[in-house]
C-alpha positions as CSV (number, residue, x, y, z in Angstrom):
1,M,54.4,30.7,-2.3
2,S,53.6,30.2,1.4
3,T,53.4,26.8,3.0
4,R,52.3,25.6,6.4
5,T,52.1,22.4,8.3
6,G,50.2,21.9,11.5
7,R,47.9,19.7,13.4
8,T,44.1,19.7,13.5
9,A,41.4,17.7,15.2
10,S,38.0,16.8,13.9
11,H,35.0,14.6,14.6
12,W,36.5,12.0,12.3
13,G,40.1,12.0,13.6
14,S,43.3,14.0,14.2
15,Y,45.6,14.8,11.3
16,I,48.7,16.5,10.2
17,V,47.7,19.0,7.5
18,S,49.9,20.9,5.0
19,S,48.7,23.9,3.0
20,T,50.2,25.9,0.1
21,D,48.9,29.4,-0.5
22,D,46.1,28.7,2.0
23,E,44.8,25.6,0.3
24,V,45.2,22.1,1.8
25,T,47.5,19.9,-0.2
26,H,48.3,17.0,2.0
27,V,46.6,15.2,4.9
28,R,48.0,12.4,7.0
29,P,46.8,10.8,10.2
30,V,48.6,11.5,13.5
31,P,51.0,8.7,14.5
32,E,49.0,7.6,17.4
33,D,45.8,6.8,15.4
34,L,45.7,3.0,15.1
35,D,42.9,2.8,12.6
36,P,42.6,6.3,10.9
37,S,39.6,7.4,9.0
38,P,40.0,8.5,5.3
39,I,37.4,11.2,5.8
40,G,40.2,13.7,6.6
41,Q,41.1,13.6,2.9
42,N,38.0,15.8,2.3
43,Y,40.1,18.7,3.5
44,R,42.3,18.6,0.3
45,G,41.3,21.3,-2.1
46,S,38.3,22.4,0.0
47,L,39.2,25.8,1.3
48,Q,39.3,27.6,-2.0
49,H,36.6,25.5,-3.7
50,R,34.1,27.3,-5.9
51,S,31.4,26.7,-3.2
52,R,33.2,28.9,-0.7
53,V,31.2,31.8,0.7
54,T,33.6,34.7,0.2
55,R,31.5,37.8,1.2
56,P,28.4,38.5,3.3
57,A,25.4,38.1,1.1
58,V,21.7,39.1,1.4
59,R,18.8,37.8,-0.6
60,R,17.5,40.4,-2.9
61,G,13.9,39.7,-2.2
62,W,14.5,40.1,1.6
63,L,16.0,43.6,1.0
64,E,12.9,44.4,-1.1
65,G,10.6,43.2,1.7
66,R,9.6,39.8,0.4
67,R,9.5,36.8,2.7
68,H,9.0,34.3,-0.1
69,G,11.6,33.3,-2.6
70,R,14.1,31.6,-0.5
71,G,16.2,29.2,-2.5
72,T,15.1,30.7,-5.8
73,E,16.3,34.4,-5.7
74,P,19.7,35.9,-6.3
75,F,21.8,37.5,-3.6
76,V,23.4,40.9,-3.2
77,E,26.9,40.9,-1.7
78,V,27.4,43.5,1.0
79,S,30.2,44.7,3.3
80,H,30.8,43.0,6.6
81,E,29.8,46.2,8.4
82,D,26.5,46.5,6.6
83,A,25.7,42.8,7.2
84,V,26.4,43.2,10.9
85,A,24.1,46.3,11.0
86,L,21.3,44.4,9.2
87,I,21.5,41.5,11.6
88,A,21.5,43.7,14.7
89,D,18.7,45.8,13.4
90,E,16.6,42.8,12.6
91,I,17.2,41.1,15.9
92,D,16.3,44.4,17.7
93,R,13.1,44.7,15.6
94,V,11.9,41.2,16.3
95,R,12.6,41.2,20.0
96,R,11.0,44.7,20.3
97,D,7.8,43.9,18.3
98,H,7.4,40.2,19.1
99,G,9.5,39.3,22.1
100,N,12.6,37.1,22.3
101,E,10.5,33.9,22.1
102,A,10.0,34.8,18.4
103,I,13.7,34.1,17.8
104,F,14.7,30.5,17.2
105,G,18.3,29.6,18.0
106,G,18.7,26.8,15.5
107,S,22.2,25.5,16.0
108,Y,21.9,21.7,15.5
109,G,24.8,19.9,14.1
110,W,28.3,18.8,14.8
111,G,29.9,22.2,14.0
112,S,33.6,22.2,14.8
113,A,35.4,19.8,17.1
114,G,37.0,22.9,18.9
115,R,36.0,23.6,22.5
116,F,35.8,27.4,21.9
117,H,34.8,27.6,18.3
118,H,31.8,25.3,19.0
119,A,28.9,26.6,16.9
120,Q,26.1,25.6,19.3
121,S,27.8,27.2,22.3
122,Q,28.6,30.4,20.4
123,V,25.1,31.0,19.1
124,H,23.4,30.1,22.4
125,R,25.8,32.4,24.4
126,F,25.1,35.2,21.9
127,L,21.3,34.9,21.9
128,N,21.2,34.6,25.7
129,A,23.2,37.8,26.0
130,A,20.7,39.4,23.6
131,G,17.7,38.4,25.8
132,G,17.1,34.8,25.0
133,Y,15.5,32.6,22.4
134,T,13.3,29.6,21.7
135,R,15.4,26.5,22.0
136,S,15.3,22.8,21.1
137,F,15.7,19.7,23.3
138,N,17.4,16.4,22.5
139,T,19.2,15.3,19.3
140,Y,18.3,13.8,16.0
141,S,20.8,11.0,16.7
142,H,18.9,9.5,19.7
143,A,16.0,11.7,20.7
144,A,13.7,8.8,21.6
145,D,16.4,7.2,23.7
146,E,17.1,10.5,25.6
147,V,13.5,10.6,26.7
148,V,12.5,6.9,27.3
149,L,15.7,5.7,29.0
150,P,15.2,7.9,32.1
151,H,11.8,6.4,32.6
152,L,13.3,2.8,32.4
153,V,16.6,3.1,34.2
154,G,16.4,6.5,36.0
155,D,19.8,8.1,35.4
156,R,20.6,7.9,31.7
157,E,24.2,9.2,32.0
158,W,25.0,6.6,34.8
159,F,23.6,3.9,32.5
160,L,25.6,4.9,29.5
161,R,28.8,5.0,31.7
162,S,28.2,1.6,33.2
163,V,27.1,-0.7,30.4
164,P,29.7,-3.3,29.4
165,A,32.7,-1.8,27.7
166,W,34.5,-3.6,24.8
167,S,37.2,-4.7,27.2
168,E,34.6,-6.3,29.5
169,I,32.8,-7.8,26.5
170,A,36.0,-9.5,25.3
171,E,36.6,-11.0,28.7
172,H,33.1,-12.1,29.8
173,T,30.5,-12.0,26.9
174,E,29.6,-15.2,25.0
175,E,26.8,-13.9,22.8
176,L,26.5,-10.4,21.5
177,I,23.1,-9.8,19.7
178,A,23.3,-6.5,17.8
179,F,20.0,-5.2,16.6
180,G,20.8,-2.8,13.9
181,G,24.3,-4.2,13.4
182,L,27.6,-2.6,14.3
183,P,28.3,-0.3,11.3
184,R,32.0,0.5,10.8
185,R,31.2,3.8,9.0
186,S,29.7,5.5,12.1
187,A,32.5,4.2,14.3
188,Q,34.7,6.6,12.4
189,I,33.2,9.6,14.1
190,N,32.9,11.0,17.6
191,P,31.4,14.2,19.0
192,G,34.2,16.6,19.8
193,G,36.9,14.5,18.2
194,V,38.8,11.2,17.9
195,G,42.5,10.9,18.9
196,S,42.9,7.3,18.0
197,H,40.4,5.0,16.4
198,V,40.1,1.8,18.5
199,N,36.4,0.9,18.4
200,V,36.4,-1.5,15.5
201,L,39.7,-2.9,16.6
202,S,38.1,-3.6,20.0
203,Q,35.2,-5.4,18.3
204,I,37.7,-7.6,16.4
205,E,39.6,-8.4,19.6
206,A,36.3,-9.5,21.2
207,A,35.6,-11.8,18.3
208,R,39.1,-13.3,18.5
209,A,38.5,-13.8,22.2
210,G,35.5,-16.0,21.4
211,V,32.5,-13.7,21.5
212,R,29.9,-14.9,19.1
213,F,28.3,-12.0,17.1
214,T,24.8,-12.0,15.7
215,I,23.5,-9.0,13.7
216,V,19.9,-8.4,13.2
217,T,19.6,-5.9,10.3
218,P,18.3,-5.6,6.8
219,V,21.9,-5.0,5.6
220,R,24.5,-7.8,6.1
221,S,27.4,-5.4,5.5
222,D,26.5,-3.4,8.6
223,T,29.3,-5.1,10.5
224,D,33.0,-5.5,10.0
225,A,33.7,-8.7,8.1
226,E,36.3,-9.9,10.6
227,L,33.6,-10.4,13.2
228,N,32.3,-13.3,11.1
229,A,28.8,-12.4,12.4
230,D,25.8,-14.5,11.9
231,W,23.2,-12.4,9.9
232,I,19.5,-12.5,10.7
233,A,17.7,-10.5,8.0
234,V,14.8,-8.6,9.5
235,R,12.2,-6.4,7.8
236,P,12.9,-2.8,8.7
237,N,10.9,-1.4,11.7
238,T,9.9,-4.9,13.0
239,D,12.8,-5.5,15.5
240,V,10.4,-5.1,18.4
241,A,8.2,-7.9,17.2
242,L,11.2,-10.2,17.0
243,M,12.4,-9.1,20.5
244,L,9.0,-9.9,22.0
245,A,8.9,-13.3,20.3
246,L,12.4,-14.1,21.7
247,A,11.1,-13.0,25.1
248,H,7.9,-15.2,24.7
249,T,10.0,-18.2,23.8
250,I,12.2,-17.7,26.9
251,L,9.0,-17.4,29.0
252,Q,7.3,-20.4,27.5
253,R,10.4,-22.6,28.1
254,G,10.5,-21.6,31.7
255,K,14.0,-20.0,31.4
256,A,13.3,-16.4,32.3
257,D,15.4,-15.0,35.2
258,V,12.4,-14.7,37.5
259,D,14.6,-13.9,40.5
260,F,16.0,-10.8,38.9
261,L,12.6,-9.9,37.3
262,E,10.8,-10.0,40.6
263,R,13.4,-8.5,42.9
264,C,14.9,-5.9,40.7
265,C,12.2,-4.9,38.2
266,V,8.7,-3.5,38.1
267,G,6.2,-4.8,35.6
268,W,7.1,-8.5,35.2
269,D,3.4,-9.2,35.5
270,V,2.5,-6.7,32.8
271,V,5.2,-8.2,30.5
272,Q,3.8,-11.7,30.9
273,R,0.3,-10.6,30.1
274,E,1.6,-8.8,27.0
275,L,3.6,-11.8,25.8
276,R,0.7,-14.2,26.4
277,G,-1.8,-11.9,24.7
278,E,-4.0,-11.9,27.7
279,D,-5.3,-8.3,27.0
280,D,-5.3,-8.1,23.2
281,G,-5.7,-11.8,22.3
282,V,-2.4,-11.9,20.3
283,V,0.2,-14.3,21.6
284,K,3.6,-12.9,20.8
285,D,5.2,-16.2,19.9
286,A,7.7,-17.1,17.2
287,A,5.1,-17.9,14.6
288,W,3.4,-14.4,15.1
289,A,6.8,-12.6,14.8
290,S,7.9,-14.6,11.8
291,E,4.9,-13.3,9.8
292,I,5.8,-9.7,10.7
293,T,9.6,-9.8,10.5
294,G,10.3,-12.4,7.8
295,V,12.6,-14.3,10.2
296,P,12.0,-18.1,10.1
297,V,10.5,-19.6,13.2
298,T,13.4,-21.9,13.7
299,R,15.8,-19.0,13.7
300,I,13.8,-17.3,16.4
301,L,13.6,-20.4,18.6
302,E,17.4,-21.1,18.2
303,L,18.4,-17.5,19.0
304,A,16.2,-17.4,22.1
305,E,17.8,-20.6,23.4
306,R,21.3,-19.1,23.0
307,I,20.2,-15.9,24.7
308,C,19.0,-17.6,27.9
309,S,21.7,-20.2,28.0
310,R,24.9,-18.1,27.5
311,R,26.2,-14.8,28.9
312,T,24.5,-12.5,26.5
313,L,24.7,-8.8,25.7
314,V,21.7,-7.3,23.7
315,T,22.6,-4.1,21.9
316,V,20.6,-1.7,19.7
317,T,21.9,1.0,17.4
318,W,20.7,4.5,17.6
319,S,19.1,4.0,14.1
320,L,16.5,1.7,15.6
321,Q,14.9,4.5,17.6
322,R,14.8,6.8,14.6
323,Q,11.6,5.2,13.4
324,H,7.9,5.5,14.2
325,H,7.4,4.2,17.7
326,G,11.2,4.2,18.1
327,E,11.0,4.3,21.9
328,Q,9.7,0.7,21.8
329,A,13.0,-0.7,20.5
330,Y,14.8,0.3,23.7
331,W,11.9,-0.8,25.9
332,A,11.6,-4.2,24.3
333,A,15.4,-4.8,24.2
334,I,15.7,-4.0,27.9
335,T,12.8,-6.3,28.7
336,L,14.5,-9.1,26.7
337,A,17.8,-8.5,28.5
338,A,16.2,-8.5,31.9
339,M,14.6,-11.9,31.2
340,S,17.9,-13.4,29.7
341,G,19.7,-14.1,33.0
342,S,22.6,-11.9,32.1
343,M,21.4,-8.5,33.3
344,G,23.7,-7.1,35.9
345,K,26.5,-9.7,35.3
346,P,29.9,-8.9,33.7
347,G,29.6,-8.6,30.0
348,G,25.9,-9.2,30.0
349,G,22.6,-7.3,29.8
350,F,21.7,-4.4,27.6
351,G,23.6,-1.6,25.9
352,S,23.1,0.9,23.1
353,G,25.0,2.6,20.3
354,Y,28.1,0.4,20.4
355,S,29.0,1.4,16.9
356,S,26.8,4.5,16.5
357,M,29.8,6.6,17.3
358,H,33.4,5.9,18.0
359,N,33.7,6.1,21.7
360,A,30.5,4.3,22.6
361,H,31.7,2.2,25.6
362,V,35.4,2.3,24.9
363,N,36.5,4.8,27.6
364,D,34.7,6.6,30.4
365,R,32.4,9.3,29.2
366,L,33.7,11.9,31.6
367,S,35.6,14.8,30.1
368,P,38.2,17.0,31.7
369,A,37.7,19.8,29.2
370,A,35.9,23.1,30.0
371,A,33.1,24.4,27.8
372,L,32.3,27.9,26.8
373,P,29.7,29.3,29.3
374,Q,26.4,29.9,27.6
375,G,24.8,32.1,30.2
376,R,21.1,32.0,31.1
377,N,18.2,31.8,28.7
378,P,15.2,33.7,30.3
379,V,12.9,32.4,27.5
380,S,11.0,29.2,28.4
381,T,9.6,28.2,25.0
382,Y,11.0,25.1,23.3
383,I,10.5,22.4,20.8
384,P,11.7,18.7,20.6
385,V,14.6,19.0,18.2
386,A,12.9,17.2,15.2
387,R,9.8,19.3,15.2
388,I,11.2,22.3,13.4
389,S,8.7,22.2,10.5
390,D,5.8,21.8,12.9
391,L,7.0,24.8,14.8
392,L,7.2,27.1,11.8
393,L,4.0,25.8,10.1
394,N,1.8,25.8,13.2
395,P,2.4,28.8,15.5
396,G,0.0,28.7,18.4
397,A,-0.7,24.9,18.1
398,S,-0.2,22.6,21.0
399,F,2.1,19.6,21.2
400,D,2.8,16.8,23.6
401,Y,6.3,15.9,24.9
402,D,7.2,13.7,27.8
403,G,4.0,14.2,29.7
404,K,3.8,18.0,29.1
405,R,1.7,19.9,26.7
406,S,3.2,23.1,25.3
407,I,2.5,25.7,22.6
408,Y,4.5,26.4,19.5
409,P,5.5,30.1,19.6
410,D,5.3,32.4,16.5
411,I,8.8,32.4,15.2
412,R,9.8,35.5,13.2
413,L,13.6,35.1,13.0
414,V,15.7,31.9,12.8
415,Y,19.4,32.2,13.6
416,W,21.1,29.0,12.6
417,I,24.8,28.1,12.6
418,G,26.7,24.8,12.9
419,G,24.3,22.6,11.1
420,N,22.5,21.9,7.8
421,P,18.8,21.3,8.2
422,F,18.6,20.6,4.5
423,H,20.6,17.5,5.3
424,H,19.4,16.2,8.6
425,H,15.7,17.0,8.7
426,Q,13.0,14.8,7.2
427,D,10.6,15.5,4.3
428,L,12.5,18.4,2.9
429,N,9.6,19.6,0.6
430,R,7.5,20.0,3.7
431,M,10.4,21.8,5.4
432,R,10.8,24.2,2.5
433,Q,7.2,25.2,3.0
434,A,7.9,25.8,6.7
435,W,11.2,27.6,5.9
436,A,9.2,30.2,4.0
437,R,7.2,31.3,7.0
438,P,9.6,33.3,9.2
439,D,10.4,36.9,8.4
440,T,14.1,36.4,8.4
441,I,16.6,33.5,8.4
442,I,20.3,34.2,9.2
443,V,23.0,31.7,8.8
444,H,26.8,31.4,9.1
445,E,28.3,29.1,6.5
446,P,31.8,28.5,5.0
447,F,30.2,27.0,1.8
448,W,27.2,27.6,-0.4
449,N,25.2,24.5,0.6
450,A,21.4,24.5,0.4
451,H,21.2,25.9,4.0
452,A,22.9,29.0,2.8
453,K,21.0,29.2,-0.5
454,H,17.7,29.2,1.4
455,A,18.7,31.9,3.9
456,D,18.2,35.7,3.8
457,I,21.5,36.8,5.3
458,V,24.6,34.6,4.9
459,M,27.7,35.4,6.8
460,P,30.9,33.7,5.6
461,V,33.0,32.1,8.4
462,A,36.4,30.6,8.9
463,T,36.7,26.9,8.9
464,S,38.3,24.9,11.7
465,L,41.6,24.9,9.7
466,E,41.7,28.7,9.7
467,R,41.6,29.3,13.5
468,T,43.2,27.9,16.6
469,D,41.5,25.8,19.3
470,F,41.7,22.5,21.2
471,A,39.5,19.5,21.1
472,I,38.6,16.4,23.0
473,G,35.9,13.9,22.0
474,M,33.1,12.8,24.2
475,G,34.7,10.0,26.3
476,D,37.8,10.1,24.2
477,R,41.2,9.9,26.0
478,W,43.0,12.3,23.7
479,L,43.2,16.1,24.0
480,G,44.3,17.5,20.7
481,W,45.7,21.0,19.7
482,M,44.2,22.6,16.5
483,D,46.7,24.8,14.6
484,R,45.7,27.5,12.1
485,V,47.0,25.8,9.0
486,A,45.7,28.3,6.6
487,E,44.5,31.9,6.5
488,A,40.8,32.5,5.8
489,P,40.1,34.4,2.6
490,Q,40.3,38.2,3.1
491,G,37.5,39.6,5.1
492,I,36.3,36.3,6.5
493,V,36.2,36.0,10.3
494,T,35.0,33.5,12.9
495,D,31.5,33.0,14.3
496,Y,32.8,34.6,17.5
497,E,33.9,37.7,15.8
498,I,30.6,38.1,14.0
499,F,28.7,37.7,17.2
500,A,30.9,40.1,19.0
501,A,30.3,42.8,16.4
502,V,26.5,42.2,16.4
503,A,26.4,42.1,20.2
504,E,28.2,45.4,20.4
505,R,25.6,47.0,18.3
506,L,22.8,45.5,20.4
507,G,24.4,46.8,23.6
508,C,25.5,43.4,25.0
509,G,29.0,43.2,23.7
510,A,30.7,43.2,27.1
511,E,28.5,40.5,28.4
512,F,29.2,38.3,25.3
513,T,33.0,38.8,25.0
514,E,33.9,39.6,28.6
515,G,36.7,41.7,27.0
516,R,38.4,38.7,25.4
517,H,39.4,38.1,21.8
518,A,39.1,34.5,20.4
519,D,42.6,33.3,21.2
520,A,42.3,34.7,24.7
521,W,39.2,32.7,25.2
522,V,41.0,29.6,24.0
523,A,43.7,30.2,26.6
524,E,41.0,30.8,29.2
525,L,39.2,27.6,28.5
526,W,42.5,25.7,28.6
527,S,43.2,27.2,32.0
528,R,39.7,26.2,33.2
529,S,40.3,22.7,31.8
530,R,43.5,22.4,33.8
531,E,41.6,23.2,36.9
532,K,38.8,20.8,36.1
533,A,41.3,18.0,35.2
534,A,43.2,18.5,38.5
535,G,40.0,17.9,40.3
536,M,39.6,14.6,38.4
537,G,43.2,13.5,39.1
538,F,44.8,14.6,35.8
539,D,47.7,16.9,35.4
540,L,47.5,18.8,32.1
541,P,50.5,20.8,30.8
542,T,50.6,24.5,30.3
543,L,49.1,25.8,27.1
544,G,52.5,26.4,25.6
545,E,53.7,22.9,26.3
546,F,50.4,21.5,25.0
547,R,50.8,23.4,21.7
548,E,54.3,22.1,21.4
549,R,53.3,18.5,22.0
550,G,50.2,18.6,20.0
551,S,48.3,16.0,22.0
552,V,47.9,14.7,25.5
553,A,46.7,11.2,26.3
554,L,44.7,10.6,29.5
555,D,44.1,7.5,31.5
556,M,40.3,7.1,31.4
557,P,39.4,3.5,32.2
558,R,35.9,2.6,33.2
559,R,35.6,3.1,37.0
560,V,32.0,2.3,37.6
561,P,30.4,-1.1,38.4
562,S,28.7,-2.9,35.5
563,A,25.1,-1.7,34.9
564,F,22.6,-3.2,37.3
565,S,25.2,-5.4,39.1
566,E,24.7,-3.5,42.3
567,L,20.9,-3.6,41.8
568,R,21.1,-7.4,41.3
569,A,23.2,-7.8,44.4
570,D,20.9,-5.7,46.6
571,P,18.0,-3.7,45.1
572,V,17.2,-2.1,48.5
573,A,20.7,-0.9,49.2
574,H,21.3,0.2,45.5
575,P,18.1,1.5,44.1
576,L,17.9,3.1,40.7
577,K,16.7,6.7,40.2
578,T,13.3,5.6,39.0
579,P,10.1,6.2,40.9
580,S,10.2,2.6,42.1
581,G,13.9,2.4,42.6
582,R,13.9,-0.6,40.2
583,L,14.2,-1.3,36.5
584,E,10.8,-0.2,35.1
585,L,9.7,-2.7,32.5
586,Y,6.3,-1.1,33.2
587,S,6.3,2.7,33.8
588,A,3.2,3.9,35.6
589,T,4.4,7.4,34.8
590,V,4.4,6.9,31.0
591,A,1.2,4.9,31.2
592,G,-0.3,7.8,33.1
593,F,0.4,10.1,30.2
594,G,-2.3,8.3,28.2
595,Y,-0.4,8.3,24.9
596,D,-2.0,5.9,22.5
597,D,1.2,5.7,20.5
598,C,3.4,4.9,23.5
599,P,2.0,2.7,26.3
600,G,3.9,2.2,29.5
601,W,5.5,-1.1,28.5
602,A,7.1,-2.8,25.5
603,R,4.6,-3.4,22.7
604,W,4.8,-4.0,19.0
605,M,3.0,-1.2,17.3
606,E,2.6,-1.0,13.5
607,P,4.5,1.9,12.1
608,V,2.6,4.2,9.7
609,E,4.7,2.9,6.8
610,W,6.3,-0.6,6.6
611,L,6.4,-3.5,4.2
612,G,3.4,-5.0,5.8
613,S,1.2,-1.9,5.4
614,P,-1.3,-1.3,2.5
615,L,0.9,1.5,1.3
616,A,3.5,-1.1,0.3
617,E,1.3,-2.0,-2.7
618,R,2.2,1.4,-4.2
619,F,5.7,1.8,-2.8
620,P,7.0,-1.7,-2.3
621,L,10.6,-0.9,-1.1
622,H,11.7,0.2,2.3
623,L,14.3,2.9,2.3
624,V,17.0,3.1,5.0
625,S,19.3,6.1,5.0
626,P,22.5,5.4,6.9
627,Q,25.4,7.6,7.8
628,P,27.7,7.9,4.7
629,D,31.1,6.3,4.5
630,G,33.0,9.2,3.1
631,K,32.0,12.1,5.3
632,L,30.2,13.0,8.6
633,H,26.6,13.8,7.7
634,S,26.9,16.5,5.0
635,Q,30.2,18.1,6.0
636,F,32.7,18.6,3.2
637,D,30.4,16.8,0.7
638,H,32.4,18.6,-2.0
639,G,35.6,16.9,-0.7
640,S,37.7,14.3,-2.5
641,E,36.8,11.4,-0.1
642,S,33.1,12.1,-0.3
643,S,33.3,12.4,-4.0
644,S,35.0,9.0,-4.3
645,H,31.9,7.3,-2.9
646,K,29.6,8.7,-5.6
647,R,29.0,7.7,-9.2
648,A,28.3,10.2,-11.9
649,G,28.6,12.7,-9.1
650,R,25.5,11.3,-7.3
651,A,25.0,9.3,-4.1
652,V,24.9,5.6,-4.5
653,M,21.7,3.6,-3.7
654,R,22.2,-0.1,-2.9
655,I,19.5,-2.5,-4.1
656,H,19.1,-6.3,-4.0
657,P,19.7,-8.1,-7.4
658,H,16.1,-9.4,-7.5
659,D,14.6,-6.0,-7.0
660,A,16.9,-4.5,-9.6
661,A,16.1,-7.2,-12.1
662,Q,12.3,-6.6,-11.6
663,R,12.9,-3.0,-12.6
664,D,15.4,-3.6,-15.4
665,I,18.1,-1.8,-13.4
666,S,21.8,-2.5,-14.0
667,D,24.7,-1.6,-11.9
668,G,25.7,2.0,-12.4
669,D,22.3,3.1,-13.8
670,I,20.9,6.4,-12.7
671,V,17.6,5.7,-10.9
672,R,14.8,7.8,-9.6
673,L,13.6,7.0,-6.0
674,F,10.2,8.4,-5.3
675,N,7.1,8.4,-3.1
676,D,4.3,10.9,-2.4
677,R,6.7,13.2,-0.6
678,G,9.3,13.7,-3.3
679,A,11.9,12.2,-5.6
680,T,15.6,12.1,-6.0
681,L,18.2,10.7,-8.4
682,A,21.0,8.3,-7.4
683,S,23.3,5.8,-9.0
684,A,22.4,2.1,-8.5
685,S,24.7,-0.5,-7.0
686,I,23.5,-4.1,-7.2
687,D,24.3,-5.6,-3.8
688,D,23.3,-9.0,-2.5
689,S,24.1,-8.0,1.1
690,M,20.8,-6.1,1.0
691,Q,17.6,-7.9,2.1
692,P,15.1,-8.1,-0.7
693,R,12.6,-5.1,-0.8
694,V,15.1,-2.9,1.1
695,V,17.2,-0.1,-0.5
696,A,19.9,2.0,1.2
697,L,20.7,5.6,0.2
698,P,23.1,7.3,2.6
699,T,22.5,10.8,3.9
700,G,24.7,13.8,3.3
701,A,24.4,14.7,-0.4
702,W,23.8,18.4,-0.6
703,Y,20.2,19.1,-1.6
704,D,20.1,20.1,-5.3
705,P,16.7,20.6,-6.8
706,V,16.1,20.8,-10.5
707,D,13.5,23.6,-10.2
708,A,13.6,25.1,-6.7
709,A,10.4,27.0,-7.3
710,A,8.3,23.8,-7.8
711,P,6.3,22.4,-4.9
712,Q,8.1,19.0,-5.2
713,P,11.2,19.6,-7.2
714,L,13.3,16.6,-8.3
715,D,16.5,16.4,-6.2
716,K,19.3,15.5,-8.7
717,H,22.0,14.7,-6.2
718,G,20.7,11.7,-4.1
719,N,19.4,13.3,-0.9
720,P,17.2,10.7,0.9
721,N,15.5,13.3,3.0
722,V,13.2,14.5,0.2
723,L,11.6,11.1,0.8
724,T,11.7,10.5,4.5
725,L,8.7,10.8,6.9
726,D,8.4,13.9,9.2
727,V,6.4,12.6,12.1
728,G,7.4,12.2,15.8
729,T,8.4,8.8,17.1
730,S,5.5,9.2,19.5
731,R,4.0,11.9,21.7
732,L,6.5,10.8,24.4
733,A,9.8,11.8,22.7
734,Q,8.7,13.4,19.4
735,G,12.0,12.1,17.9
736,P,12.6,11.8,14.1
737,S,11.2,8.8,12.2
738,A,13.5,8.9,9.2
739,H,13.8,5.1,8.9
740,T,10.0,4.7,8.5
741,C,9.9,5.3,4.8
742,L,8.5,3.4,1.8
743,V,9.5,4.2,-1.8
744,D,9.7,2.8,-5.3
745,V,12.6,3.0,-7.7
746,E,12.8,3.2,-11.5
747,R,15.5,3.5,-14.0
748,Y,15.9,7.2,-15.1
749,D,16.1,7.4,-18.9
750,G,15.6,11.1,-19.3
751,E,18.2,13.7,-19.9
752,L,20.5,13.8,-16.9
753,P,20.2,17.2,-15.2
754,T,23.4,19.1,-14.5
755,L,24.6,19.0,-10.9
756,T,24.7,22.4,-9.3
757,A,24.9,21.5,-5.6
758,F,28.4,23.0,-5.2
759,D,27.8,26.1,-7.4
760,P,27.3,29.5,-5.7
761,P,23.9,31.2,-6.2
762,E,23.3,34.0,-8.7
763,F,24.5,37.4,-7.5
764,V,23.2,40.8,-8.6
765,P,24.5,44.3,-7.9
766,A,22.9,46.4,-5.2
767,S,21.6,48.8,-7.8
768,T,19.0,46.2,-8.9
769,I,17.2,46.5,-5.6
770,S,13.8,48.1,-6.2
771,T,13.5,49.9,-2.9
772,T,15.9,51.5,-0.4
773,S,13.5,51.2,2.5
774,Y,13.8,48.1,4.6
775,E,10.9,48.9,6.9
776,G,8.4,46.1,7.1
777,R,10.6,43.7,5.2
778,G,9.6,40.0,5.5
779,Q,5.9,40.9,5.9
780,K,4.8,40.5,2.3
């Protein structure tokens, strides 16, 4: 019996991990973590789980020349050497016959917290060395924000570094209005890692210091109970209407900060016309908004009075821009904050994502850690990140994005690692149709999730517990060492080693590896990090000292003035990086794009689905799909902590008692959620913290269809993305619109299908392959 104990870092925290015979047996948080996340318990028993990919596998139909059949056909296990040869030959065929733009480098996801073993960096470096690839822009998390904020404030990174931090909020803020709430579950996680969880503790300190919290959300429990927050229940996708009514009330009462609006902003005249309805004949007053949002008029008037009479911070979660017309949530919130009288003052104004990830506005966003160089991509074709199905279904079609019109290339090969599109993409049945189009799909996966089961070539890879690295989260102050606490199963190597072998066969091995093995690259990146840190005023220890200590804490206080404070003081001396140099409540640039779904100022625009639309007669419940409590996205869904949040092995859907009673649903019943896009099974939880006519089903359950060959198979595990809408937020950002989704729910009384999400696929011997010729494969 062999035992090991070491330290690891992850997107949900840092832990001391013990293993016996290369399986994790104990997980405990590091001593410095003040509010550790239980997600780390998912490591226990995970490495030798039945879902582990243990050998390279190739879909039988692909070997026989069939493009169709992904997700339904058995696999053939092959040697590592043969799999590498197949991958190299297929890349060479596609780039020779169709050009490198026919290769899509699909690494979207959180991958590993390690700086070197970072999936996105690895695959992009490899594909650049091989001649380039079609890439994606932005993130599913906040695609609309990434595009619209630069038009409003100029420099998005400056803005995110300078909005009020929690320490400033505790000292100066009187009112914090959180549209979308401040969900604790997402404050557990942070891109690149978390050394010590302090976000929620900082929120509680602010509440104890006297900050009054108001959450505007359909779900009352979207905030820590210790904040004692006032709850305004709003219909999903109607926050913009409420924001405009608050702004109208402030304008009508003569309490708008006209000095700031006229000196420091562009578009105050346009805003007034919009609020007064001078162009469309619709006055955006409290009575108008009450009809749309369900919020009583008196509540709107009272909240408006507090906003303009006290030092107020208006915040929005990232979830608010993951809806149809999601750009407008940011535009309207900034407009409201600019009118409030608090913009540019300590603790006041506007901020985003305060609980959308752990280190939102806790420390400075700067990082002293070096990243793996990715090289240069000579291919210019791209897509907005959430338009993957559009790309595969519509080669040659045009699309709009941020003022540009581009063409979808004809993708023949998808190489995807470090993410699970069968988790994070919308309308999975539509995506399955798109997924059938390319000639070849190659993935690296440690586990047989739906992403692997719908691929052609599956390469098993070591997990973060089976390799060495170091980590630091975005804006986190802790650098953490990552020990190899277990050995990967025999024959399983890292992403890097797979790419190095394929690159060698393609003739670009030296360019990819630069002559270094994986651990040598880790040492090189640490050396570069020490140089970068020295330039920032930090003295990092040697690699040996760092490994011995396990972690290094850096002093990273906020060192930039509060957002818009310098603009307020002197807009001429301190202009923003916008065309006007001022905050653009009206953007002539965006207005000039001529998008009918995104004008150049804040406007309430009906989403294609919402509780006020005709479709609500057929599907009368609005589905929200939040981040799960027991895992990050779909990672380690088979783990113990993730499983503890399920009932009967299925994800839990929360529903208001009235809506449950109407459908004869009792707590714990298995229910079927459905709409025209698909259906899924979940376990019902009766929850009076839900607004009536709203249900919540968290993301992350591995997609598990009853009949994978059917056009719309029933998912039996509780994956909400068989239901969600796959349209862009608008032609400006083309972000995801997952939270624009109407459904109905019924009790499921049929025979309960057996869960197979964590079972490997069927395997057949190579002797069953009907042909030994691979020429022209993927063309049938």
